[in-house]
PDB file of the backbone (N, CA, C, O) and the ligand in Angstrom, with CONECT records:
HET     ZN  A 101       1
ATOM      1  N   MET A   1      75.895 -15.068  43.965  1.00  0.00           N
ATOM      2  CA  MET A   1      75.370 -13.710  43.815  1.00  0.00           C
ATOM      3  C   MET A   1      73.830 -13.751  43.738  1.00  0.00           C
ATOM      4  O   MET A   1      73.253 -14.621  43.086  1.00  0.00           O
ATOM      5  N   ILE A   2      73.207 -12.826  44.396  1.00  0.00           N
ATOM      6  CA  ILE A   2      71.721 -12.745  44.346  1.00  0.00           C
ATOM      7  C   ILE A   2      71.297 -11.882  43.187  1.00  0.00           C
ATOM      8  O   ILE A   2      71.767 -10.756  43.027  1.00  0.00           O
ATOM      9  N   GLU A   3      70.422 -12.407  42.395  1.00  0.00           N
ATOM     10  CA  GLU A   3      69.859 -11.595  41.330  1.00  0.00           C
ATOM     11  C   GLU A   3      68.412 -11.302  41.618  1.00  0.00           C
ATOM     12  O   GLU A   3      67.675 -12.181  42.064  1.00  0.00           O
ATOM     13  N   ARG A   4      68.001 -10.101  41.374  1.00  0.00           N
ATOM     14  CA  ARG A   4      66.586  -9.739  41.583  1.00  0.00           C
ATOM     15  C   ARG A   4      65.986  -9.302  40.261  1.00  0.00           C
ATOM     16  O   ARG A   4      66.573  -8.517  39.516  1.00  0.00           O
ATOM     17  N   LYS A   5      64.805  -9.828  39.989  1.00  0.00           N
ATOM     18  CA  LYS A   5      64.124  -9.454  38.779  1.00  0.00           C
ATOM     19  C   LYS A   5      63.243  -8.244  39.051  1.00  0.00           C
ATOM     20  O   LYS A   5      62.466  -8.239  40.006  1.00  0.00           O
ATOM     21  N   CYS A   6      63.360  -7.246  38.234  1.00  0.00           N
ATOM     22  CA  CYS A   6      62.523  -6.040  38.390  1.00  0.00           C
ATOM     23  C   CYS A   6      61.086  -6.404  38.070  1.00  0.00           C
ATOM     24  O   CYS A   6      60.799  -7.004  37.035  1.00  0.00           O
ATOM     25  N   LEU A   7      60.172  -6.028  38.985  1.00  0.00           N
ATOM     26  CA  LEU A   7      58.758  -6.372  38.750  1.00  0.00           C
ATOM     27  C   LEU A   7      58.138  -5.462  37.711  1.00  0.00           C
ATOM     28  O   LEU A   7      57.064  -5.745  37.180  1.00  0.00           O
ATOM     29  N   HIS A   8      58.830  -4.358  37.425  1.00  0.00           N
ATOM     30  CA  HIS A   8      58.219  -3.400  36.491  1.00  0.00           C
ATOM     31  C   HIS A   8      58.590  -3.669  35.041  1.00  0.00           C
ATOM     32  O   HIS A   8      57.752  -3.601  34.142  1.00  0.00           O
ATOM     33  N   CYS A   9      59.897  -3.983  34.833  1.00  0.00           N
ATOM     34  CA  CYS A   9      60.272  -4.151  33.397  1.00  0.00           C
ATOM     35  C   CYS A   9      60.866  -5.524  33.138  1.00  0.00           C
ATOM     36  O   CYS A   9      61.122  -5.866  31.983  1.00  0.00           O
ATOM     37  N   GLY A  10      61.098  -6.341  34.199  1.00  0.00           N
ATOM     38  CA  GLY A  10      61.543  -7.709  33.964  1.00  0.00           C
ATOM     39  C   GLY A  10      63.051  -7.857  33.825  1.00  0.00           C
ATOM     40  O   GLY A  10      63.538  -8.961  33.581  1.00  0.00           O
ATOM     41  N   ILE A  11      63.780  -6.800  33.971  1.00  0.00           N
ATOM     42  CA  ILE A  11      65.255  -6.826  33.856  1.00  0.00           C
ATOM     43  C   ILE A  11      65.841  -7.408  35.133  1.00  0.00           C
ATOM     44  O   ILE A  11      65.379  -7.099  36.232  1.00  0.00           O
ATOM     45  N   TRP A  12      66.865  -8.257  34.987  1.00  0.00           N
ATOM     46  CA  TRP A  12      67.551  -8.810  36.154  1.00  0.00           C
ATOM     47  C   TRP A  12      68.645  -7.846  36.622  1.00  0.00           C
ATOM     48  O   TRP A  12      69.446  -7.334  35.840  1.00  0.00           O
ATOM     49  N   ASN A  13      68.632  -7.627  37.950  1.00  0.00           N
ATOM     50  CA  ASN A  13      69.617  -6.763  38.576  1.00  0.00           C
ATOM     51  C   ASN A  13      70.413  -7.574  39.575  1.00  0.00           C
ATOM     52  O   ASN A  13      69.951  -8.621  40.026  1.00  0.00           O
ATOM     53  N   THR A  14      71.592  -7.115  39.928  1.00  0.00           N
ATOM     54  CA  THR A  14      72.421  -7.840  40.877  1.00  0.00           C
ATOM     55  C   THR A  14      72.414  -7.122  42.234  1.00  0.00           C
ATOM     56  O   THR A  14      71.589  -7.431  43.094  1.00  0.00           O
ATOM     57  N   ILE A  15      73.321  -6.178  42.424  1.00  0.00           N
ATOM     58  CA  ILE A  15      73.443  -5.524  43.746  1.00  0.00           C
ATOM     59  C   ILE A  15      72.700  -4.230  43.820  1.00  0.00           C
ATOM     60  O   ILE A  15      72.666  -3.605  44.880  1.00  0.00           O
ATOM     61  N   GLU A  16      72.089  -3.791  42.716  1.00  0.00           N
ATOM     62  CA  GLU A  16      71.457  -2.498  42.705  1.00  0.00           C
ATOM     63  C   GLU A  16      70.249  -2.419  43.650  1.00  0.00           C
ATOM     64  O   GLU A  16      69.505  -3.392  43.780  1.00  0.00           O
ATOM     65  N   ASP A  17      70.053  -1.288  44.298  1.00  0.00           N
ATOM     66  CA  ASP A  17      68.852  -1.056  45.093  1.00  0.00           C
ATOM     67  C   ASP A  17      67.687  -0.671  44.187  1.00  0.00           C
ATOM     68  O   ASP A  17      66.531  -0.979  44.478  1.00  0.00           O
ATOM     69  N   CYS A  18      68.007   0.007  43.081  1.00  0.00           N
ATOM     70  CA  CYS A  18      66.982   0.392  42.135  1.00  0.00           C
ATOM     71  C   CYS A  18      67.324  -0.258  40.785  1.00  0.00           C
ATOM     72  O   CYS A  18      68.489  -0.465  40.445  1.00  0.00           O
ATOM     73  N   CYS A  19      66.262  -0.568  40.035  1.00  0.00           N
ATOM     74  CA  CYS A  19      66.457  -1.201  38.732  1.00  0.00           C
ATOM     75  C   CYS A  19      67.343  -0.366  37.841  1.00  0.00           C
ATOM     76  O   CYS A  19      67.138   0.837  37.683  1.00  0.00           O
ATOM     77  N   LYS A  20      68.340  -1.026  37.255  1.00  0.00           N
ATOM     78  CA  LYS A  20      69.259  -0.263  36.406  1.00  0.00           C
ATOM     79  C   LYS A  20      68.604   0.131  35.085  1.00  0.00           C
ATOM     80  O   LYS A  20      69.096   1.001  34.367  1.00  0.00           O
ATOM     81  N   SER A  21      67.491  -0.523  34.782  1.00  0.00           N
ATOM     82  CA  SER A  21      66.803  -0.214  33.515  1.00  0.00           C
ATOM     83  C   SER A  21      65.748   0.860  33.703  1.00  0.00           C
ATOM     84  O   SER A  21      65.742   1.838  32.956  1.00  0.00           O
ATOM     85  N   CYS A  22      64.853   0.715  34.677  1.00  0.00           N
ATOM     86  CA  CYS A  22      63.727   1.660  34.796  1.00  0.00           C
ATOM     87  C   CYS A  22      63.783   2.485  36.060  1.00  0.00           C
ATOM     88  O   CYS A  22      62.991   3.416  36.204  1.00  0.00           O
ATOM     89  N   GLY A  23      64.683   2.187  36.987  1.00  0.00           N
ATOM     90  CA  GLY A  23      64.867   3.026  38.156  1.00  0.00           C
ATOM     91  C   GLY A  23      63.888   2.753  39.295  1.00  0.00           C
ATOM     92  O   GLY A  23      63.871   3.498  40.275  1.00  0.00           O
ATOM     93  N   GLN A  24      63.063   1.688  39.187  1.00  0.00           N
ATOM     94  CA  GLN A  24      62.135   1.348  40.242  1.00  0.00           C
ATOM     95  C   GLN A  24      62.912   0.671  41.371  1.00  0.00           C
ATOM     96  O   GLN A  24      63.883  -0.042  41.116  1.00  0.00           O
ATOM     97  N   PRO A  25      62.480   0.894  42.635  1.00  0.00           N
ATOM     98  CA  PRO A  25      63.206   0.217  43.757  1.00  0.00           C
ATOM     99  C   PRO A  25      62.955  -1.286  43.691  1.00  0.00           C
ATOM    100  O   PRO A  25      61.822  -1.715  43.475  1.00  0.00           O
ATOM    101  N   ILE A  26      63.998  -2.084  43.874  1.00  0.00           N
ATOM    102  CA  ILE A  26      63.838  -3.549  43.830  1.00  0.00           C
ATOM    103  C   ILE A  26      64.330  -4.265  45.097  1.00  0.00           C
ATOM    104  O   ILE A  26      63.879  -5.372  45.391  1.00  0.00           O
ATOM    105  N   SER A  27      65.261  -3.637  45.857  1.00  0.00           N
ATOM    106  CA  SER A  27      65.670  -4.322  47.067  1.00  0.00           C
ATOM    107  C   SER A  27      64.678  -3.958  48.181  1.00  0.00           C
ATOM    108  O   SER A  27      64.078  -2.883  48.177  1.00  0.00           O
ATOM    109  N   GLN A  28      64.522  -4.912  49.159  1.00  0.00           N
ATOM    110  CA  GLN A  28      63.557  -4.678  50.236  1.00  0.00           C
ATOM    111  C   GLN A  28      63.863  -3.368  50.958  1.00  0.00           C
ATOM    112  O   GLN A  28      62.962  -2.611  51.320  1.00  0.00           O
ATOM    113  N   ARG A  29      65.155  -3.124  51.156  1.00  0.00           N
ATOM    114  CA  ARG A  29      65.564  -1.899  51.866  1.00  0.00           C
ATOM    115  C   ARG A  29      65.128  -0.664  51.140  1.00  0.00           C
ATOM    116  O   ARG A  29      64.648   0.294  51.746  1.00  0.00           O
ATOM    117  N   GLU A  30      65.295  -0.684  49.837  1.00  0.00           N
ATOM    118  CA  GLU A  30      64.923   0.487  49.013  1.00  0.00           C
ATOM    119  C   GLU A  30      63.401   0.622  48.947  1.00  0.00           C
ATOM    120  O   GLU A  30      62.868   1.730  49.002  1.00  0.00           O
ATOM    121  N   ILE A  31      62.702  -0.518  48.827  1.00  0.00           N
ATOM    122  CA  ILE A  31      61.242  -0.483  48.775  1.00  0.00           C
ATOM    123  C   ILE A  31      60.665   0.122  50.101  1.00  0.00           C
ATOM    124  O   ILE A  31      59.754   0.950  50.085  1.00  0.00           O
ATOM    125  N   ASP A  32      61.240  -0.333  51.230  1.00  0.00           N
ATOM    126  CA  ASP A  32      60.810   0.190  52.533  1.00  0.00           C
ATOM    127  C   ASP A  32      61.035   1.696  52.613  1.00  0.00           C
ATOM    128  O   ASP A  32      60.198   2.453  53.107  1.00  0.00           O
ATOM    129  N   ARG A  33      62.195   2.098  52.110  1.00  0.00           N
ATOM    130  CA  ARG A  33      62.568   3.524  52.196  1.00  0.00           C
ATOM    131  C   ARG A  33      61.572   4.367  51.376  1.00  0.00           C
ATOM    132  O   ARG A  33      61.082   5.399  51.834  1.00  0.00           O
ATOM    133  N   VAL A  34      61.294   3.903  50.174  1.00  0.00           N
ATOM    134  CA  VAL A  34      60.383   4.645  49.273  1.00  0.00           C
ATOM    135  C   VAL A  34      58.986   4.693  49.866  1.00  0.00           C
ATOM    136  O   VAL A  34      58.310   5.719  49.800  1.00  0.00           O
ATOM    137  N   GLU A  35      58.544   3.546  50.465  1.00  0.00           N
ATOM    138  CA  GLU A  35      57.221   3.530  51.067  1.00  0.00           C
ATOM    139  C   GLU A  35      57.103   4.482  52.220  1.00  0.00           C
ATOM    140  O   GLU A  35      56.078   5.142  52.387  1.00  0.00           O
ATOM    141  N   ALA A  36      58.156   4.560  53.028  1.00  0.00           N
ATOM    142  CA  ALA A  36      58.167   5.471  54.177  1.00  0.00           C
ATOM    143  C   ALA A  36      58.097   6.914  53.682  1.00  0.00           C
ATOM    144  O   ALA A  36      57.400   7.737  54.276  1.00  0.00           O
ATOM    145  N   LEU A  37      58.803   7.224  52.614  1.00  0.00           N
ATOM    146  CA  LEU A  37      58.759   8.577  52.051  1.00  0.00           C
ATOM    147  C   LEU A  37      57.369   8.918  51.534  1.00  0.00           C
ATOM    148  O   LEU A  37      56.880  10.030  51.733  1.00  0.00           O
ATOM    149  N   GLU A  38      56.730   7.944  50.861  1.00  0.00           N
ATOM    150  CA  GLU A  38      55.410   8.169  50.334  1.00  0.00           C
ATOM    151  C   GLU A  38      54.378   8.404  51.439  1.00  0.00           C
ATOM    152  O   GLU A  38      53.510   9.272  51.346  1.00  0.00           O
ATOM    153  N   LYS A  39      54.515   7.585  52.493  1.00  0.00           N
ATOM    154  CA  LYS A  39      53.605   7.717  53.621  1.00  0.00           C
ATOM    155  C   LYS A  39      53.713   9.089  54.239  1.00  0.00           C
ATOM    156  O   LYS A  39      52.709   9.708  54.593  1.00  0.00           O
ATOM    157  N   ARG A  40      54.966   9.570  54.370  1.00  0.00           N
ATOM    158  CA  ARG A  40      55.164  10.899  54.968  1.00  0.00           C
ATOM    159  C   ARG A  40      54.563  11.980  54.064  1.00  0.00           C
ATOM    160  O   ARG A  40      53.962  12.942  54.544  1.00  0.00           O
ATOM    161  N   ALA A  41      54.736  11.805  52.745  1.00  0.00           N
ATOM    162  CA  ALA A  41      54.187  12.784  51.795  1.00  0.00           C
ATOM    163  C   ALA A  41      52.640  12.856  51.895  1.00  0.00           C
ATOM    164  O   ALA A  41      52.049  13.934  51.827  1.00  0.00           O
ATOM    165  N   ILE A  42      52.004  11.660  52.059  1.00  0.00           N
ATOM    166  CA  ILE A  42      50.556  11.609  52.169  1.00  0.00           C
ATOM    167  C   ILE A  42      50.140  12.330  53.460  1.00  0.00           C
ATOM    168  O   ILE A  42      49.182  13.104  53.481  1.00  0.00           O
ATOM    169  N   GLU A  43      50.892  12.051  54.535  1.00  0.00           N
ATOM    170  CA  GLU A  43      50.593  12.668  55.856  1.00  0.00           C
ATOM    171  C   GLU A  43      50.624  14.199  55.736  1.00  0.00           C
ATOM    172  O   GLU A  43      49.773  14.888  56.299  1.00  0.00           O
ATOM    173  N   LEU A  44      51.624  14.729  54.991  1.00  0.00           N
ATOM    174  CA  LEU A  44      51.783  16.167  54.864  1.00  0.00           C
ATOM    175  C   LEU A  44      50.695  16.774  53.989  1.00  0.00           C
ATOM    176  O   LEU A  44      50.322  17.933  54.168  1.00  0.00           O
ATOM    177  N   GLU A  45      50.181  15.981  53.032  1.00  0.00           N
ATOM    178  CA  GLU A  45      49.198  16.532  52.084  1.00  0.00           C
ATOM    179  C   GLU A  45      47.775  16.423  52.616  1.00  0.00           C
ATOM    180  O   GLU A  45      46.839  16.935  52.002  1.00  0.00           O
ATOM    181  N   LYS A  46      47.612  15.766  53.742  1.00  0.00           N
ATOM    182  CA  LYS A  46      46.268  15.607  54.315  1.00  0.00           C
ATOM    183  C   LYS A  46      45.595  16.954  54.516  1.00  0.00           C
ATOM    184  O   LYS A  46      46.224  17.884  55.021  1.00  0.00           O
ATOM    185  N   PRO A  47      44.348  17.076  54.137  1.00  0.00           N
ATOM    186  CA  PRO A  47      43.670  18.376  54.409  1.00  0.00           C
ATOM    187  C   PRO A  47      43.499  18.579  55.890  1.00  0.00           C
ATOM    188  O   PRO A  47      43.166  17.662  56.640  1.00  0.00           O
ATOM    189  N   LYS A  48      43.735  19.795  56.282  1.00  0.00           N
ATOM    190  CA  LYS A  48      43.647  20.111  57.715  1.00  0.00           C
ATOM    191  C   LYS A  48      42.200  20.369  58.079  1.00  0.00           C
ATOM    192  O   LYS A  48      41.415  20.868  57.272  1.00  0.00           O
ATOM    193  N   ASP A  49      41.856  20.014  59.332  1.00  0.00           N
ATOM    194  CA  ASP A  49      40.473  20.290  59.756  1.00  0.00           C
ATOM    195  C   ASP A  49      40.344  21.737  60.172  1.00  0.00           C
ATOM    196  O   ASP A  49      41.332  22.464  60.285  1.00  0.00           O
ATOM    197  N   ALA A  50      39.100  22.143  60.398  1.00  0.00           N
ATOM    198  CA  ALA A  50      38.785  23.514  60.678  1.00  0.00           C
ATOM    199  C   ALA A  50      39.548  24.045  61.891  1.00  0.00           C
ATOM    200  O   ALA A  50      40.040  25.173  61.896  1.00  0.00           O
ATOM    201  N   TYR A  51      39.628  23.198  62.916  1.00  0.00           N
ATOM    202  CA  TYR A  51      40.309  23.659  64.128  1.00  0.00           C
ATOM    203  C   TYR A  51      41.777  23.932  63.877  1.00  0.00           C
ATOM    204  O   TYR A  51      42.325  24.929  64.347  1.00  0.00           O
ATOM    205  N   GLN A  52      42.412  23.036  63.130  1.00  0.00           N
ATOM    206  CA  GLN A  52      43.833  23.199  62.791  1.00  0.00           C
ATOM    207  C   GLN A  52      44.061  24.484  62.017  1.00  0.00           C
ATOM    208  O   GLN A  52      44.995  25.239  62.286  1.00  0.00           O
ATOM    209  N   LEU A  53      43.161  24.719  61.024  1.00  0.00           N
ATOM    210  CA  LEU A  53      43.267  25.936  60.205  1.00  0.00           C
ATOM    211  C   LEU A  53      43.134  27.182  61.029  1.00  0.00           C
ATOM    212  O   LEU A  53      43.856  28.160  60.838  1.00  0.00           O
ATOM    213  N   PHE A  54      42.186  27.130  61.960  1.00  0.00           N
ATOM    214  CA  PHE A  54      41.912  28.224  62.830  1.00  0.00           C
ATOM    215  C   PHE A  54      43.126  28.527  63.752  1.00  0.00           C
ATOM    216  O   PHE A  54      43.543  29.671  63.932  1.00  0.00           O
ATOM    217  N   ALA A  55      43.662  27.414  64.322  1.00  0.00           N
ATOM    218  CA  ALA A  55      44.836  27.530  65.194  1.00  0.00           C
ATOM    219  C   ALA A  55      46.023  28.110  64.459  1.00  0.00           C
ATOM    220  O   ALA A  55      46.748  28.956  64.984  1.00  0.00           O
ATOM    221  N   GLU A  56      46.216  27.630  63.201  1.00  0.00           N
ATOM    222  CA  GLU A  56      47.332  28.114  62.444  1.00  0.00           C
ATOM    223  C   GLU A  56      47.189  29.609  62.081  1.00  0.00           C
ATOM    224  O   GLU A  56      48.168  30.354  62.059  1.00  0.00           O
ATOM    225  N   LYS A  57      45.968  30.010  61.806  1.00  0.00           N
ATOM    226  CA  LYS A  57      45.676  31.378  61.491  1.00  0.00           C
ATOM    227  C   LYS A  57      46.038  32.279  62.688  1.00  0.00           C
ATOM    228  O   LYS A  57      46.647  33.337  62.531  1.00  0.00           O
ATOM    229  N   LEU A  58      45.655  31.835  63.847  1.00  0.00           N
ATOM    230  CA  LEU A  58      45.956  32.609  65.045  1.00  0.00           C
ATOM    231  C   LEU A  58      47.454  32.629  65.322  1.00  0.00           C
ATOM    232  O   LEU A  58      48.011  33.660  65.697  1.00  0.00           O
ATOM    233  N   LYS A  59      48.102  31.477  65.132  1.00  0.00           N
ATOM    234  CA  LYS A  59      49.508  31.331  65.411  1.00  0.00           C
ATOM    235  C   LYS A  59      50.364  32.263  64.554  1.00  0.00           C
ATOM    236  O   LYS A  59      51.375  32.800  65.006  1.00  0.00           O
ATOM    237  N   ASN A  60      49.936  32.436  63.319  1.00  0.00           N
ATOM    238  CA  ASN A  60      50.745  33.265  62.377  1.00  0.00           C
ATOM    239  C   ASN A  60      50.105  34.626  62.168  1.00  0.00           C
ATOM    240  O   ASN A  60      50.433  35.329  61.212  1.00  0.00           O
ATOM    241  N   HIS A  61      49.213  34.996  63.039  1.00  0.00           N
ATOM    242  CA  HIS A  61      48.520  36.280  62.853  1.00  0.00           C
ATOM    243  C   HIS A  61      49.499  37.472  62.925  1.00  0.00           C
ATOM    244  O   HIS A  61      50.506  37.438  63.633  1.00  0.00           O
ATOM    245  N   ARG A  62      49.156  38.521  62.162  1.00  0.00           N
ATOM    246  CA  ARG A  62      50.075  39.652  62.121  1.00  0.00           C
ATOM    247  C   ARG A  62      50.011  40.493  63.409  1.00  0.00           C
ATOM    248  O   ARG A  62      50.944  41.244  63.697  1.00  0.00           O
ATOM    249  N   TYR A  63      48.963  40.380  64.152  1.00  0.00           N
ATOM    250  CA  TYR A  63      48.926  41.108  65.418  1.00  0.00           C
ATOM    251  C   TYR A  63      49.500  40.260  66.528  1.00  0.00           C
ATOM    252  O   TYR A  63      49.112  39.105  66.707  1.00  0.00           O
ATOM    253  N   LEU A  64      50.430  40.839  67.276  1.00  0.00           N
ATOM    254  CA  LEU A  64      51.075  40.174  68.385  1.00  0.00           C
ATOM    255  C   LEU A  64      50.015  39.739  69.422  1.00  0.00           C
ATOM    256  O   LEU A  64      50.087  38.653  69.997  1.00  0.00           O
ATOM    257  N   PHE A  65      49.054  40.613  69.629  1.00  0.00           N
ATOM    258  CA  PHE A  65      48.004  40.349  70.613  1.00  0.00           C
ATOM    259  C   PHE A  65      47.284  39.014  70.337  1.00  0.00           C
ATOM    260  O   PHE A  65      47.035  38.225  71.249  1.00  0.00           O
ATOM    261  N   VAL A  66      46.963  38.791  69.072  1.00  0.00           N
ATOM    262  CA  VAL A  66      46.277  37.559  68.689  1.00  0.00           C
ATOM    263  C   VAL A  66      47.196  36.356  68.931  1.00  0.00           C
ATOM    264  O   VAL A  66      46.748  35.315  69.413  1.00  0.00           O
ATOM    265  N   ARG A  67      48.472  36.503  68.596  1.00  0.00           N
ATOM    266  CA  ARG A  67      49.409  35.416  68.792  1.00  0.00           C
ATOM    267  C   ARG A  67      49.552  35.074  70.269  1.00  0.00           C
ATOM    268  O   ARG A  67      49.722  33.910  70.634  1.00  0.00           O
ATOM    269  N   ILE A  68      49.479  36.119  71.132  1.00  0.00           N
ATOM    270  CA  ILE A  68      49.586  35.890  72.567  1.00  0.00           C
ATOM    271  C   ILE A  68      48.347  35.122  73.057  1.00  0.00           C
ATOM    272  O   ILE A  68      48.443  34.196  73.862  1.00  0.00           O
ATOM    273  N   ILE A  69      47.161  35.550  72.534  1.00  0.00           N
ATOM    274  CA  ILE A  69      45.910  34.851  72.873  1.00  0.00           C
ATOM    275  C   ILE A  69      46.048  33.364  72.507  1.00  0.00           C
ATOM    276  O   ILE A  69      45.677  32.476  73.274  1.00  0.00           O
ATOM    277  N   TYR A  70      46.591  33.133  71.312  1.00  0.00           N
ATOM    278  CA  TYR A  70      46.763  31.769  70.853  1.00  0.00           C
ATOM    279  C   TYR A  70      47.666  31.001  71.831  1.00  0.00           C
ATOM    280  O   TYR A  70      47.352  29.878  72.223  1.00  0.00           O
ATOM    281  N   LYS A  71      48.780  31.614  72.213  1.00  0.00           N
ATOM    282  CA  LYS A  71      49.725  30.941  73.130  1.00  0.00           C
ATOM    283  C   LYS A  71      49.058  30.612  74.462  1.00  0.00           C
ATOM    284  O   LYS A  71      49.273  29.536  75.020  1.00  0.00           O
ATOM    285  N   ILE A  72      48.248  31.541  74.969  1.00  0.00           N
ATOM    286  CA  ILE A  72      47.545  31.330  76.231  1.00  0.00           C
ATOM    287  C   ILE A  72      46.565  30.154  76.067  1.00  0.00           C
ATOM    288  O   ILE A  72      46.544  29.224  76.873  1.00  0.00           O
ATOM    289  N   GLY A  73      45.763  30.226  75.006  1.00  0.00           N
ATOM    290  CA  GLY A  73      44.800  29.197  74.733  1.00  0.00           C
ATOM    291  C   GLY A  73      45.444  27.818  74.608  1.00  0.00           C
ATOM    292  O   GLY A  73      44.955  26.818  75.133  1.00  0.00           O
ATOM    293  N   TYR A  74      46.559  27.814  73.891  1.00  0.00           N
ATOM    294  CA  TYR A  74      47.310  26.567  73.679  1.00  0.00           C
ATOM    295  C   TYR A  74      47.805  25.989  74.997  1.00  0.00           C
ATOM    296  O   TYR A  74      47.697  24.789  75.253  1.00  0.00           O
ATOM    297  N   SER A  75      48.362  26.894  75.844  1.00  0.00           N
ATOM    298  CA  SER A  75      48.894  26.478  77.149  1.00  0.00           C
ATOM    299  C   SER A  75      47.760  25.878  78.011  1.00  0.00           C
ATOM    300  O   SER A  75      47.939  24.843  78.654  1.00  0.00           O
ATOM    301  N   ILE A  76      46.587  26.553  78.010  1.00  0.00           N
ATOM    302  CA  ILE A  76      45.465  26.058  78.772  1.00  0.00           C
ATOM    303  C   ILE A  76      45.060  24.666  78.291  1.00  0.00           C
ATOM    304  O   ILE A  76      44.852  23.760  79.098  1.00  0.00           O
ATOM    305  N   THR A  77      44.952  24.502  76.988  1.00  0.00           N
ATOM    306  CA  THR A  77      44.596  23.194  76.405  1.00  0.00           C
ATOM    307  C   THR A  77      45.576  22.128  76.859  1.00  0.00           C
ATOM    308  O   THR A  77      45.195  21.008  77.200  1.00  0.00           O
ATOM    309  N   LEU A  78      46.883  22.513  76.853  1.00  0.00           N
ATOM    310  CA  LEU A  78      47.902  21.557  77.239  1.00  0.00           C
ATOM    311  C   LEU A  78      47.760  21.154  78.692  1.00  0.00           C
ATOM    312  O   LEU A  78      47.856  19.974  79.030  1.00  0.00           O
ATOM    313  N   VAL A  79      47.530  22.144  79.558  1.00  0.00           N
ATOM    314  CA  VAL A  79      47.418  21.893  80.990  1.00  0.00           C
ATOM    315  C   VAL A  79      46.211  21.022  81.270  1.00  0.00           C
ATOM    316  O   VAL A  79      46.287  20.088  82.068  1.00  0.00           O
ATOM    317  N   PHE A  80      45.068  21.331  80.600  1.00  0.00           N
ATOM    318  CA  PHE A  80      43.871  20.509  80.814  1.00  0.00           C
ATOM    319  C   PHE A  80      44.105  19.111  80.287  1.00  0.00           C
ATOM    320  O   PHE A  80      43.584  18.150  80.854  1.00  0.00           O
ATOM    321  N   GLY A  81      44.865  18.966  79.229  1.00  0.00           N
ATOM    322  CA  GLY A  81      45.211  17.640  78.700  1.00  0.00           C
ATOM    323  C   GLY A  81      45.949  16.842  79.716  1.00  0.00           C
ATOM    324  O   GLY A  81      45.656  15.662  79.909  1.00  0.00           O
ATOM    325  N   VAL A  82      46.932  17.466  80.395  1.00  0.00           N
ATOM    326  CA  VAL A  82      47.735  16.796  81.389  1.00  0.00           C
ATOM    327  C   VAL A  82      46.881  16.411  82.589  1.00  0.00           C
ATOM    328  O   VAL A  82      46.987  15.301  83.111  1.00  0.00           O
ATOM    329  N   ILE A  83      46.010  17.365  83.032  1.00  0.00           N
ATOM    330  CA  ILE A  83      45.137  17.083  84.185  1.00  0.00           C
ATOM    331  C   ILE A  83      44.217  15.940  83.821  1.00  0.00           C
ATOM    332  O   ILE A  83      44.012  15.032  84.627  1.00  0.00           O
ATOM    333  N   GLY A  84      43.660  15.965  82.627  1.00  0.00           N
ATOM    334  CA  GLY A  84      42.755  14.909  82.141  1.00  0.00           C
ATOM    335  C   GLY A  84      43.433  13.528  82.160  1.00  0.00           C
ATOM    336  O   GLY A  84      42.841  12.529  82.567  1.00  0.00           O
ATOM    337  N   ALA A  85      44.690  13.512  81.707  1.00  0.00           N
ATOM    338  CA  ALA A  85      45.456  12.269  81.647  1.00  0.00           C
ATOM    339  C   ALA A  85      45.707  11.795  83.078  1.00  0.00           C
ATOM    340  O   ALA A  85      45.667  10.596  83.358  1.00  0.00           O
ATOM    341  N   PHE A  86      45.968  12.744  83.983  1.00  0.00           N
ATOM    342  CA  PHE A  86      46.238  12.398  85.389  1.00  0.00           C
ATOM    343  C   PHE A  86      45.003  11.758  86.015  1.00  0.00           C
ATOM    344  O   PHE A  86      45.107  10.738  86.697  1.00  0.00           O
ATOM    345  N   PHE A  87      43.823  12.363  85.783  1.00  0.00           N
ATOM    346  CA  PHE A  87      42.605  11.846  86.342  1.00  0.00           C
ATOM    347  C   PHE A  87      42.274  10.480  85.762  1.00  0.00           C
ATOM    348  O   PHE A  87      41.807   9.596  86.480  1.00  0.00           O
ATOM    349  N   ALA A  88      42.516  10.302  84.459  1.00  0.00           N
ATOM    350  CA  ALA A  88      42.280   9.024  83.805  1.00  0.00           C
ATOM    351  C   ALA A  88      43.139   7.956  84.469  1.00  0.00           C
ATOM    352  O   ALA A  88      42.712   6.819  84.670  1.00  0.00           O
ATOM    353  N   TRP A  89      44.363   8.355  84.802  1.00  0.00           N
ATOM    354  CA  TRP A  89      45.299   7.441  85.438  1.00  0.00           C
ATOM    355  C   TRP A  89      44.825   7.095  86.849  1.00  0.00           C
ATOM    356  O   TRP A  89      44.896   5.939  87.268  1.00  0.00           O
ATOM    357  N   MET A  90      44.334   8.118  87.590  1.00  0.00           N
ATOM    358  CA  MET A  90      43.855   7.889  88.965  1.00  0.00           C
ATOM    359  C   MET A  90      42.670   6.935  88.922  1.00  0.00           C
ATOM    360  O   MET A  90      42.585   5.998  89.716  1.00  0.00           O
ATOM    361  N   ILE A  91      41.752   7.182  87.980  1.00  0.00           N
ATOM    362  CA  ILE A  91      40.552   6.329  87.856  1.00  0.00           C
ATOM    363  C   ILE A  91      40.987   4.883  87.527  1.00  0.00           C
ATOM    364  O   ILE A  91      40.457   3.919  88.080  1.00  0.00           O
ATOM    365  N   ALA A  92      41.942   4.767  86.635  1.00  0.00           N
ATOM    366  CA  ALA A  92      42.426   3.446  86.283  1.00  0.00           C
ATOM    367  C   ALA A  92      43.002   2.726  87.489  1.00  0.00           C
ATOM    368  O   ALA A  92      42.838   1.516  87.646  1.00  0.00           O
ATOM    369  N   LEU A  93      43.677   3.485  88.336  1.00  0.00           N
ATOM    370  CA  LEU A  93      44.292   2.943  89.553  1.00  0.00           C
ATOM    371  C   LEU A  93      43.206   2.493  90.547  1.00  0.00           C
ATOM    372  O   LEU A  93      43.274   1.416  91.140  1.00  0.00           O
ATOM    373  N   ALA A  94      42.201   3.373  90.697  1.00  0.00           N
ATOM    374  CA  ALA A  94      41.123   3.102  91.646  1.00  0.00           C
ATOM    375  C   ALA A  94      40.302   1.894  91.234  1.00  0.00           C
ATOM    376  O   ALA A  94      39.821   1.142  92.081  1.00  0.00           O
ATOM    377  N   ASN A  95      40.144   1.712  89.937  1.00  0.00           N
ATOM    378  CA  ASN A  95      39.371   0.576  89.469  1.00  0.00           C
ATOM    379  C   ASN A  95      40.210  -0.732  89.488  1.00  0.00           C
ATOM    380  O   ASN A  95      39.678  -1.837  89.594  1.00  0.00           O
ATOM    381  N   GLY A  96      41.490  -0.554  89.386  1.00  0.00           N
ATOM    382  CA  GLY A  96      42.347  -1.709  89.377  1.00  0.00           C
ATOM    383  C   GLY A  96      42.453  -2.289  90.761  1.00  0.00           C
ATOM    384  O   GLY A  96      43.145  -3.287  90.960  1.00  0.00           O
TER     385      GLY A  96
HETATM  386 ZN    ZN A 101      62.918  -2.145  35.949  1.00  0.00          ZN2+
END
């Protein structure tokens, strides 16, 4: 049987994913899971930049007209992004 010592309180655990004494994750699987959750939480709490805030304001605007403007602007940005990627690819081919 594998025993794992809890790094937080020093209690030995057997098959538990979390320490039976203090509840801290002790198995690698559980540690990975908790770290992934924390990373996602940090990602969500990141302050948004001005452009993102502006885009969100337009997206959720109470006037339909403004939301349509946002949709059009977003579509144009998307199309230019695709065209830009295409040209970058062409240039990469030409240089290769
Ligand atoms: Zn513990």
